[in-house]
PLY file of the C-alpha trace (Angstrom):
ply
format ascii 1.0
element vertex 158
property float x
property float y
property float z
element edge 157
property int vertex1
property int vertex2
end_header
-65.67 27.81 47.33
-67.13 27.55 50.37
-66.85 29.56 53.33
-63.59 29.01 55.62
-63.91 29.48 59.24
-60.84 31.56 60.21
-59.89 33.19 63.50
-58.87 36.76 63.72
-55.21 35.98 63.76
-55.56 33.40 61.09
-56.66 36.28 58.81
-53.34 38.57 60.10
-50.80 35.43 59.10
-52.28 35.37 55.54
-52.80 38.93 55.04
-49.03 39.46 56.35
-47.77 36.62 53.88
-49.72 38.12 50.95
-48.09 41.45 51.83
-44.59 39.92 51.85
-45.12 38.05 48.41
-46.54 41.37 46.43
-44.21 43.49 48.07
-40.52 41.57 48.60
-40.62 38.51 47.28
-42.61 38.95 43.89
-39.92 41.90 43.06
-36.99 40.44 43.92
-37.97 37.12 41.35
-38.93 39.71 38.96
-35.36 40.79 39.25
-34.01 37.62 39.49
-35.85 36.99 35.82
-34.05 40.09 34.35
-30.58 39.31 35.71
-31.01 35.66 34.34
-31.91 36.66 30.93
-28.61 39.15 30.57
-26.80 35.66 30.24
-27.61 34.18 26.72
-29.52 31.27 25.72
-32.97 30.84 27.67
-33.35 27.45 27.00
-30.10 26.62 28.81
-29.89 29.08 31.50
-30.84 27.17 34.92
-30.82 30.27 36.67
-33.26 31.79 34.71
-35.25 28.35 34.42
-35.16 28.53 38.20
-36.62 31.92 38.60
-39.45 30.65 36.74
-40.13 28.43 38.76
-40.52 30.61 41.77
-42.27 33.11 39.89
-44.69 30.81 39.27
-45.11 29.11 42.71
-45.36 32.56 44.15
-47.87 33.47 41.62
-49.91 30.22 42.54
-49.50 31.11 46.56
-50.41 34.85 46.17
-53.87 33.59 44.09
-54.44 30.87 47.16
-54.60 33.39 49.31
-56.62 35.59 47.90
-58.99 33.18 47.47
-58.75 31.76 51.24
-59.32 35.78 52.26
-62.38 36.59 50.02
-64.16 33.55 51.12
-63.02 33.97 54.54
-65.81 33.57 57.51
-63.55 35.51 60.20
-64.54 34.25 63.61
-64.16 36.19 66.43
-64.92 33.85 69.65
-65.11 36.75 72.27
-67.97 38.16 70.68
-69.79 34.93 70.58
-72.46 33.64 73.03
-70.73 30.17 74.08
-72.74 29.02 77.30
-69.66 26.87 77.93
-69.29 24.69 75.11
-66.23 23.68 72.75
-66.66 25.60 69.87
-64.41 27.04 67.12
-61.55 29.51 68.16
-61.63 28.71 72.07
-59.03 26.88 73.93
-59.29 23.63 75.59
-57.90 21.84 77.92
-58.25 18.18 78.13
-56.97 15.28 80.36
-56.75 11.71 78.89
-58.22 9.58 81.29
-55.63 6.36 80.80
-52.66 8.14 81.37
-53.94 11.23 83.06
-51.74 13.88 80.93
-53.51 17.31 80.26
-53.14 18.66 77.27
-54.50 22.49 76.00
-55.31 23.16 72.37
-56.94 25.81 70.57
-58.90 25.22 67.70
-58.44 26.91 64.37
-58.86 27.16 60.90
-56.86 24.63 58.27
-54.31 27.28 57.67
-53.70 27.78 61.09
-52.76 24.78 62.75
-50.02 24.09 64.05
-49.68 21.14 66.58
-46.33 22.32 67.80
-47.70 25.25 69.19
-50.79 23.27 70.38
-53.52 24.94 67.35
-55.16 22.19 65.85
-57.77 21.97 62.73
-61.21 22.62 63.21
-60.89 19.25 60.84
-58.90 16.86 63.05
-60.39 13.90 64.47
-59.42 15.24 68.26
-61.11 18.84 67.49
-64.28 17.17 65.41
-64.69 15.09 68.69
-64.60 18.09 71.31
-66.98 20.18 69.81
-70.23 21.29 71.38
-69.11 19.39 74.49
-68.33 21.34 77.38
-66.44 21.31 80.60
-66.84 18.01 82.44
-67.88 16.14 79.67
-65.96 12.49 78.76
-65.78 11.97 75.13
-64.44 9.29 72.99
-62.14 10.14 70.06
-60.66 8.03 67.30
-56.84 9.14 66.98
-54.14 8.05 64.93
-53.05 5.81 68.12
-56.31 4.61 68.45
-59.53 5.32 70.34
-58.80 7.40 73.63
-61.07 9.10 76.34
-60.54 12.16 77.39
-62.19 14.50 80.14
-62.76 18.16 79.15
-61.06 20.10 82.12
-61.76 23.61 81.17
-63.02 25.55 77.97
-61.91 29.21 77.22
-62.87 31.64 74.86
-59.90 34.13 74.62
0 1
1 2
2 3
3 4
4 5
5 6
6 7
7 8
8 9
9 10
10 11
11 12
12 13
13 14
14 15
15 16
16 17
17 18
18 19
19 20
20 21
21 22
22 23
23 24
24 25
25 26
26 27
27 28
28 29
29 30
30 31
31 32
32 33
33 34
34 35
35 36
36 37
37 38
38 39
39 40
40 41
41 42
42 43
43 44
44 45
45 46
46 47
47 48
48 49
49 50
50 51
51 52
52 53
53 54
54 55
55 56
56 57
57 58
58 59
59 60
60 61
61 62
62 63
63 64
64 65
65 66
66 67
67 68
68 69
69 70
70 71
71 72
72 73
73 74
74 75
75 76
76 77
77 78
78 79
79 80
80 81
81 82
82 83
83 84
84 85
85 86
86 87
87 88
88 89
89 90
90 91
91 92
92 93
93 94
94 95
95 96
96 97
97 98
98 99
99 100
100 101
101 102
102 103
103 104
104 105
105 106
106 107
107 108
108 109
109 110
110 111
111 112
112 113
113 114
114 115
115 116
116 117
117 118
118 119
119 120
120 121
121 122
122 123
123 124
124 125
125 126
126 127
127 128
128 129
129 130
130 131
131 132
132 133
133 134
134 135
135 136
136 137
137 138
138 139
139 140
140 141
141 142
142 143
143 144
144 145
145 146
146 147
147 148
148 149
149 150
150 151
151 152
152 153
153 154
154 155
155 156
156 157
């Protein structure tokens, strides 16, 4: 597996989810399996089968998170020499040149991305188009709605 870029916040969120899965979810599922076993024939026991399915999902997610954390390339944008360029982990404000709408995005790793919270993946078309550009640059980006022209208004490293 290759290095996975993550911000400090993204690593903290994954560690929190891992702790929850190991300390709360896993014991609950084990308890559910134990309770379901007491109800008789396991082949026709829907509660048992559902609990086993939940266990499988939970264990798979634990393995996935552990693999991501072991391959994480943690990037603290506040400690990087940035020279005013758009880089992973920064927050950038852009103006759509057509409709003059201003949008602010944080460029984060895939696991941290949440468009509703204005956190876009480093692998998204918008982020890819903005990387290495600087304030004042005008960039054309292919989006699902077609080619869009953006002007970079502000780049913040927080």
